[in-house]
C-alpha positions as CSV (number, residue, x, y, z in Angstrom):
1,X,1.8,16.5,-13.9
2,X,4.7,18.5,-11.9
3,X,4.8,15.6,-9.6
4,X,4.2,11.3,-9.5
5,X,2.1,9.7,-5.3
6,X,3.8,6.8,-4.6
7,X,1.6,4.9,-1.9
8,X,3.1,2.8,0.7
9,X,2.3,0.5,3.6
10,X,0.6,3.1,4.8
11,X,-2.4,4.1,3.4
12,X,-2.3,8.0,4.1
13,X,1.2,8.3,3.7
14,X,2.9,9.0,0.6
15,X,5.9,9.7,-0.8
16,X,5.9,12.2,-3.4
17,X,8.1,12.4,-6.5
18,X,8.4,16.2,-7.9
19,X,9.4,16.2,-11.1
20,X,13.1,17.2,-12.0
21,X,14.6,19.8,-14.2
22,X,18.5,19.0,-14.7
23,X,20.6,20.0,-17.6
24,X,24.6,21.5,-17.3
25,X,23.0,25.1,-15.1
26,X,22.0,22.4,-12.1
27,X,18.1,21.2,-11.8
28,X,14.9,23.2,-11.3
29,X,11.6,21.6,-9.8
30,X,8.6,22.8,-8.1
31,X,8.3,21.3,-4.2
32,X,5.4,22.8,-2.9
33,X,1.5,23.4,-5.4
34,X,-1.1,23.6,-3.5
35,X,-3.5,22.5,-6.8
36,X,-1.0,19.9,-7.5
37,X,-1.5,18.2,-4.3
38,X,-5.3,18.3,-3.6
39,X,-5.4,16.6,-6.5
40,X,-3.6,14.3,-6.0
41,X,-2.5,13.2,-2.4
42,X,-6.1,14.5,-1.5
43,X,-5.1,17.4,1.3
44,X,-6.8,20.6,1.4
45,X,-5.7,22.5,4.1
46,X,-2.7,25.2,4.1
47,X,0.7,24.9,5.2
48,X,1.2,27.4,8.8
49,X,5.2,27.1,9.4
50,X,8.0,26.2,8.1
51,X,10.8,24.1,9.7
52,X,14.4,22.8,9.4
53,X,16.6,20.5,11.7
54,X,20.3,20.5,10.5
55,X,21.6,17.4,12.1
56,X,24.8,15.3,12.5
57,X,24.9,11.3,11.8
58,X,24.0,8.8,13.9
59,X,21.8,11.9,15.3
60,X,17.7,10.1,15.5
61,X,14.6,13.0,15.8
62,X,11.3,11.8,16.8
63,X,9.5,10.0,16.9
64,X,7.8,13.1,17.4
65,X,3.5,14.0,17.5
66,X,1.3,16.3,19.0
67,X,-1.6,15.1,21.0
68,X,-4.2,17.7,20.3
69,X,-2.5,20.4,17.5
70,X,-1.9,17.9,15.7
71,X,0.3,18.2,12.7
72,X,0.7,17.1,8.7
73,X,3.5,17.2,7.4
74,X,5.4,17.8,4.0
75,X,9.1,16.9,5.0
76,X,12.2,16.6,2.4
77,X,16.0,16.9,3.2
78,X,17.7,19.3,1.2
79,X,21.9,18.2,2.6
80,X,22.3,14.9,2.9
81,X,20.1,11.4,2.7
82,X,18.0,10.0,6.4
83,X,15.9,7.7,6.9
84,X,12.2,8.9,7.2
85,X,9.3,6.9,9.5
86,X,6.2,7.7,10.3
87,X,3.6,5.4,12.2
88,X,0.2,5.2,12.8
89,X,-0.8,6.3,16.1
90,X,-4.5,5.9,15.3
91,X,-6.9,3.5,17.5
92,X,-8.9,3.4,15.5
93,X,-7.0,3.0,11.9
94,X,-6.6,-0.4,10.8
95,X,-2.8,0.6,10.6
96,X,-2.7,1.4,14.4
97,X,0.8,1.0,15.3
98,X,1.8,0.1,11.8
99,X,5.2,1.9,10.6
100,X,6.2,2.7,7.1
101,X,9.6,3.7,6.8
102,X,11.2,6.2,3.4
103,X,15.3,7.0,2.4
104,X,14.6,10.6,1.7
105,X,18.3,12.2,0.7
106,X,18.7,15.8,-1.0
107,X,20.2,13.1,-4.8
108,X,16.7,11.7,-4.6
109,X,14.2,14.4,-4.5
110,X,11.3,13.0,-2.0
111,X,9.7,13.8,-0.1
112,X,7.4,12.4,2.9
113,X,3.9,13.3,3.5
114,X,3.1,12.5,6.6
115,X,-0.4,13.1,7.5
116,X,-2.0,14.5,10.8
117,X,-2.5,11.1,13.7
118,X,0.7,10.2,12.4
119,X,4.1,10.0,15.0
120,X,7.5,11.2,13.0
121,X,11.1,10.9,12.9
122,X,13.5,9.6,11.5
123,X,18.0,9.4,12.1
124,X,20.4,10.3,9.5
125,X,22.3,8.4,8.0
126,X,25.4,11.1,6.1
127,X,27.8,12.5,7.6
128,X,25.1,15.8,8.1
129,X,21.3,16.5,6.8
130,X,19.3,19.5,6.6
131,X,15.7,18.6,6.3
132,X,12.6,21.0,5.4
133,X,9.3,20.2,6.9
134,X,5.7,22.0,6.1
135,X,2.5,21.7,8.9
136,X,-0.4,22.4,9.1
137,X,-0.3,23.2,12.6
138,X,1.5,25.8,14.5
139,X,4.2,23.5,17.2
140,X,2.6,23.9,20.3
141,X,5.7,22.8,23.1
142,X,3.3,21.2,26.2
143,X,0.5,19.6,23.1
144,X,4.2,17.8,22.1
145,X,4.7,13.8,22.8
146,X,7.4,12.2,21.8
147,X,7.0,8.2,21.3
148,X,9.7,5.5,21.1
149,X,11.8,5.1,18.5
150,X,13.0,2.0,19.5
151,X,9.5,0.6,20.5
152,X,9.8,-3.8,20.1
153,X,6.6,-3.4,19.8
154,X,6.3,-1.0,16.9
155,X,9.3,-3.0,15.5
156,X,10.7,-0.3,13.6
157,X,13.8,-1.5,11.9
158,X,16.3,1.9,11.7
159,X,19.5,1.8,9.1
160,X,22.4,0.1,11.9
161,X,24.6,3.7,12.0
162,X,26.7,2.5,15.5
163,X,25.2,4.4,18.6
164,X,22.7,6.7,17.9
165,X,22.3,10.2,19.1
166,X,19.8,11.4,21.2
167,X,17.6,14.0,22.5
168,X,16.9,13.9,26.1
169,X,13.1,13.8,25.1
170,X,13.9,11.5,22.8
171,X,15.8,9.2,24.8
172,X,12.9,8.8,27.6
173,X,10.0,8.9,24.6
174,X,6.6,5.8,25.6
175,X,6.2,3.5,24.0
176,X,2.8,2.4,21.7
177,X,1.4,0.5,25.2
178,X,1.9,3.9,27.4
179,X,2.0,6.6,24.9
180,X,-1.7,9.4,24.7
181,X,-2.7,8.3,21.2
182,X,-5.9,9.4,18.6
183,X,-9.2,8.1,19.1
């Protein structure tokens, strides 16, 4: 198979390692294949939007989610390195409020599948990082919510990047106790 699926501490969140073909010219890999994604991860939806972000070292983005039109996200880094995080916000889940973090980089080619019902965010650990996201639903700003990135009740162990750089909406995120969550 062209991908290897690695489980995480949150069973629905998956690390995907594509098979990379390297030689003196460079490398090639399939970054997405709907058939493999459906058969190996169990996701049978379609992606409707692609996003790209560029962030400087120390930038924290997130933890974002949409309370309606929840998005599944397939995330990867094409330049640099980030520490990428998913938090389960499904109240009925045995892993509600738990998190998982993964290093994604241009060098390791890893992708992270973050299913609907999870908040997502990252911190840039390299001088700059560019990320690509495939999403299963469109962005609806009126439904976007932000979970506080450093909520002690969640206890994410972020890498030390000095003073984090945050957008106002991320600095004003809600704690898990205050946040709207999924039933």
